[in-house]
Jmol script that loads the backbone (N, CA, C; Angstrom):
load data "model"
ATOM      1  N   MET A   1     130.548  22.031 233.810  1.00  0.00           N
ATOM      2  CA  MET A   1     130.456  23.247 234.524  1.00  0.00           C
ATOM      3  C   MET A   1     132.061  23.906 234.421  1.00  0.00           C
ATOM      4  N   ALA A   2     133.101  23.069 234.226  1.00  0.00           N
ATOM      5  CA  ALA A   2     134.355  23.627 234.306  1.00  0.00           C
ATOM      6  C   ALA A   2     134.457  24.274 232.904  1.00  0.00           C
ATOM      7  N   ALA A   3     133.828  23.559 231.800  1.00  0.00           N
ATOM      8  CA  ALA A   3     134.083  24.000 230.442  1.00  0.00           C
ATOM      9  C   ALA A   3     133.149  25.556 230.347  1.00  0.00           C
ATOM     10  N   ARG A   4     131.983  25.645 231.108  1.00  0.00           N
ATOM     11  CA  ARG A   4     131.576  26.943 230.955  1.00  0.00           C
ATOM     12  C   ARG A   4     132.280  28.026 231.747  1.00  0.00           C
ATOM     13  N   ALA A   5     133.169  27.569 232.813  1.00  0.00           N
ATOM     14  CA  ALA A   5     133.964  28.474 233.342  1.00  0.00           C
ATOM     15  C   ALA A   5     135.009  28.912 232.682  1.00  0.00           C
ATOM     16  N   VAL A   6     135.684  28.071 231.947  1.00  0.00           N
ATOM     17  CA  VAL A   6     136.883  28.315 231.044  1.00  0.00           C
ATOM     18  C   VAL A   6     136.403  29.292 229.881  1.00  0.00           C
ATOM     19  N   LEU A   7     135.091  28.864 229.208  1.00  0.00           N
ATOM     20  CA  LEU A   7     134.471  29.806 228.177  1.00  0.00           C
ATOM     21  C   LEU A   7     134.240  31.156 228.728  1.00  0.00           C
ATOM     22  N   GLY A   8     133.999  31.228 229.769  1.00  0.00           N
ATOM     23  CA  GLY A   8     133.441  32.413 230.524  1.00  0.00           C
ATOM     24  C   GLY A   8     134.807  33.480 230.763  1.00  0.00           C
ATOM     25  N   ASN A   9     135.678  32.704 231.292  1.00  0.00           N
ATOM     26  CA  ASN A   9     136.907  33.450 231.384  1.00  0.00           C
ATOM     27  C   ASN A   9     138.091  33.379 230.656  1.00  0.00           C
ATOM     28  N   GLU A  10     137.531  33.020 229.317  1.00  0.00           N
ATOM     29  CA  GLU A  10     138.963  32.743 228.476  1.00  0.00           C
ATOM     30  C   GLU A  10     139.838  33.915 228.053  1.00  0.00           C
ATOM     31  N   ARG A  11     139.317  35.012 228.239  1.00  0.00           N
ATOM     32  CA  ARG A  11     140.235  36.387 228.093  1.00  0.00           C
ATOM     33  C   ARG A  11     141.267  36.391 229.236  1.00  0.00           C
ATOM     34  N   SER A  12     140.653  36.308 230.450  1.00  0.00           N
ATOM     35  CA  SER A  12     141.452  36.460 231.766  1.00  0.00           C
ATOM     36  C   SER A  12     142.149  35.457 232.077  1.00  0.00           C
ATOM     37  N   ASP A  13     141.839  34.081 231.696  1.00  0.00           N
ATOM     38  CA  ASP A  13     142.531  32.835 232.151  1.00  0.00           C
ATOM     39  C   ASP A  13     143.034  31.986 230.998  1.00  0.00           C
ATOM     40  N   VAL A  14     143.740  32.773 230.158  1.00  0.00           N
ATOM     41  CA  VAL A  14     144.256  31.987 228.923  1.00  0.00           C
ATOM     42  C   VAL A  14     145.214  30.847 229.562  1.00  0.00           C
ATOM     43  N   GLY A  15     146.268  31.162 230.453  1.00  0.00           N
ATOM     44  CA  GLY A  15     147.233  30.430 230.848  1.00  0.00           C
ATOM     45  C   GLY A  15     146.498  29.320 231.793  1.00  0.00           C
ATOM     46  N   THR A  16     145.586  29.445 232.351  1.00  0.00           N
ATOM     47  CA  THR A  16     144.807  28.410 233.103  1.00  0.00           C
ATOM     48  C   THR A  16     144.205  27.266 232.172  1.00  0.00           C
ATOM     49  N   THR A  17     143.521  27.980 230.990  1.00  0.00           N
ATOM     50  CA  THR A  17     143.030  27.093 230.066  1.00  0.00           C
ATOM     51  C   THR A  17     143.928  26.186 229.313  1.00  0.00           C
ATOM     52  N   SER A  18     145.037  26.896 229.121  1.00  0.00           N
ATOM     53  CA  SER A  18     146.092  25.844 228.294  1.00  0.00           C
ATOM     54  C   SER A  18     146.696  24.747 229.320  1.00  0.00           C
ATOM     55  N   ILE A  19     146.824  25.191 230.474  1.00  0.00           N
ATOM     56  CA  ILE A  19     147.112  24.099 231.489  1.00  0.00           C
ATOM     57  C   ILE A  19     146.252  23.205 231.735  1.00  0.00           C
ATOM     58  N   THR A  20     144.844  23.330 231.619  1.00  0.00           N
ATOM     59  CA  THR A  20     143.805  22.365 231.956  1.00  0.00           C
ATOM     60  C   THR A  20     143.878  21.502 230.597  1.00  0.00           C
ATOM     61  N   MET A  21     143.791  22.130 229.274  1.00  0.00           N
ATOM     62  CA  MET A  21     143.836  21.290 228.203  1.00  0.00           C
ATOM     63  C   MET A  21     144.973  20.382 228.218  1.00  0.00           C
ATOM     64  N   SER A  22     146.399  20.767 228.596  1.00  0.00           N
ATOM     65  CA  SER A  22     147.421  19.840 228.654  1.00  0.00           C
ATOM     66  C   SER A  22     147.240  18.696 229.503  1.00  0.00           C
ATOM     67  N   ALA A  23     146.592  19.124 230.698  1.00  0.00           N
ATOM     68  CA  ALA A  23     146.374  18.300 231.725  1.00  0.00           C
ATOM     69  C   ALA A  23     145.541  17.218 231.268  1.00  0.00           C
ATOM     70  N   LYS A  24     144.197  17.495 230.665  1.00  0.00           N
ATOM     71  CA  LYS A  24     143.488  16.517 230.041  1.00  0.00           C
ATOM     72  C   LYS A  24     144.086  15.639 228.997  1.00  0.00           C
ATOM     73  N   ALA A  25     144.996  16.206 228.151  1.00  0.00           N
ATOM     74  CA  ALA A  25     145.518  15.582 227.104  1.00  0.00           C
ATOM     75  C   ALA A  25     146.443  14.395 227.871  1.00  0.00           C
ATOM     76  N   SER A  26     147.305  14.971 228.735  1.00  0.00           N
ATOM     77  CA  SER A  26     148.157  13.821 229.366  1.00  0.00           C
ATOM     78  C   SER A  26     147.323  12.633 230.191  1.00  0.00           C
ATOM     79  N   THR A  27     146.201  13.247 230.752  1.00  0.00           N
ATOM     80  CA  THR A  27     145.343  12.213 231.373  1.00  0.00           C
ATOM     81  C   THR A  27     144.776  11.087 230.396  1.00  0.00           C
ATOM     82  N   LEU A  28     144.513  11.548 229.208  1.00  0.00           N
ATOM     83  CA  LEU A  28     143.673  10.814 228.078  1.00  0.00           C
ATOM     84  C   LEU A  28     145.063   9.889 227.496  1.00  0.00           C
ATOM     85  N   SER A  29     145.994  10.356 227.587  1.00  0.00           N
ATOM     86  CA  SER A  29     147.215   9.480 226.881  1.00  0.00           C
ATOM     87  C   SER A  29     147.670   8.465 228.162  1.00  0.00           C
ATOM     88  N   ILE A  30     147.587   8.785 229.226  1.00  0.00           N
ATOM     89  CA  ILE A  30     147.977   7.637 230.426  1.00  0.00           C
ATOM     90  C   ILE A  30     146.804   6.877 230.451  1.00  0.00           C
ATOM     91  N   MET A  31     145.462   7.170 230.240  1.00  0.00           N
ATOM     92  CA  MET A  31     144.392   6.290 230.119  1.00  0.00           C
ATOM     93  C   MET A  31     144.463   5.284 228.969  1.00  0.00           C
ATOM     94  N   GLY A  32     144.702   5.808 228.054  1.00  0.00           N
ATOM     95  CA  GLY A  32     145.201   5.028 226.746  1.00  0.00           C
ATOM     96  C   GLY A  32     146.036   4.084 226.828  1.00  0.00           C
ATOM     97  N   ARG A  33     147.262   4.455 227.397  1.00  0.00           N
ATOM     98  CA  ARG A  33     148.293   3.431 227.677  1.00  0.00           C
ATOM     99  C   ARG A  33     147.923   2.340 228.626  1.00  0.00           C
ATOM    100  N   LEU A  34     147.157   2.721 229.711  1.00  0.00           N
ATOM    101  CA  LEU A  34     146.683   1.726 230.509  1.00  0.00           C
ATOM    102  C   LEU A  34     145.870   0.913 229.963  1.00  0.00           C
ATOM    103  N   PHE A  35     144.771   1.317 229.086  1.00  0.00           N
ATOM    104  CA  PHE A  35     143.803   0.518 228.377  1.00  0.00           C
ATOM    105  C   PHE A  35     144.511  -0.474 227.349  1.00  0.00           C
ATOM    106  N   SER A  36     145.566   0.180 226.757  1.00  0.00           N
ATOM    107  CA  SER A  36     146.201  -0.712 225.868  1.00  0.00           C
ATOM    108  C   SER A  36     146.811  -2.013 226.434  1.00  0.00           C
ATOM    109  N   ASN A  37     147.504  -1.599 227.655  1.00  0.00           N
ATOM    110  CA  ASN A  37     148.150  -2.820 228.432  1.00  0.00           C
ATOM    111  C   ASN A  37     147.238  -3.648 228.861  1.00  0.00           C
ATOM    112  N   ASP A  38     146.144  -3.417 229.240  1.00  0.00           N
ATOM    113  CA  ASP A  38     145.174  -4.359 229.774  1.00  0.00           C
ATOM    114  C   ASP A  38     144.690  -5.011 228.473  1.00  0.00           C
ATOM    115  N   VAL A  39     144.360  -4.504 227.538  1.00  0.00           N
ATOM    116  CA  VAL A  39     144.041  -5.169 226.078  1.00  0.00           C
ATOM    117  C   VAL A  39     145.351  -6.338 225.961  1.00  0.00           C
ATOM    118  N   ASP A  40     146.402  -5.866 225.948  1.00  0.00           N
ATOM    119  CA  ASP A  40     147.470  -6.786 225.754  1.00  0.00           C
ATOM    120  C   ASP A  40     147.563  -8.040 226.608  1.00  0.00           C
ATOM    121  N   PHE A  41     147.328  -7.427 227.960  1.00  0.00           N
ATOM    122  CA  PHE A  41     147.201  -8.501 229.024  1.00  0.00           C
ATOM    123  C   PHE A  41     146.238  -9.469 228.796  1.00  0.00           C
ATOM    124  N   LEU A  42     144.960  -9.251 228.369  1.00  0.00           N
ATOM    125  CA  LEU A  42     144.170 -10.133 228.202  1.00  0.00           C
ATOM    126  C   LEU A  42     144.203 -10.929 227.103  1.00  0.00           C
ATOM    127  N   VAL A  43     144.713 -10.395 226.179  1.00  0.00           N
ATOM    128  CA  VAL A  43     144.966 -11.181 224.775  1.00  0.00           C
ATOM    129  C   VAL A  43     146.132 -12.136 225.180  1.00  0.00           C
TER     130      VAL A  43
END
end "model"
wireframe off; spacefill off
backbone 0.3
color backbone group
C-alpha cells in the first residue's frame, strides 16, 4: 500500500519518497549487520 501511495504522489511528494527510500536502505543495512553478527556468533 505504501508503494502505491508513493507512486500515486510521486510528483508532489518527491522529498517524502527520498526520505522513505533512505530509511529503507538504512534499515536494510542495520538488519544486514545484525544478521552478519549473528552468523559470526553462531560460527
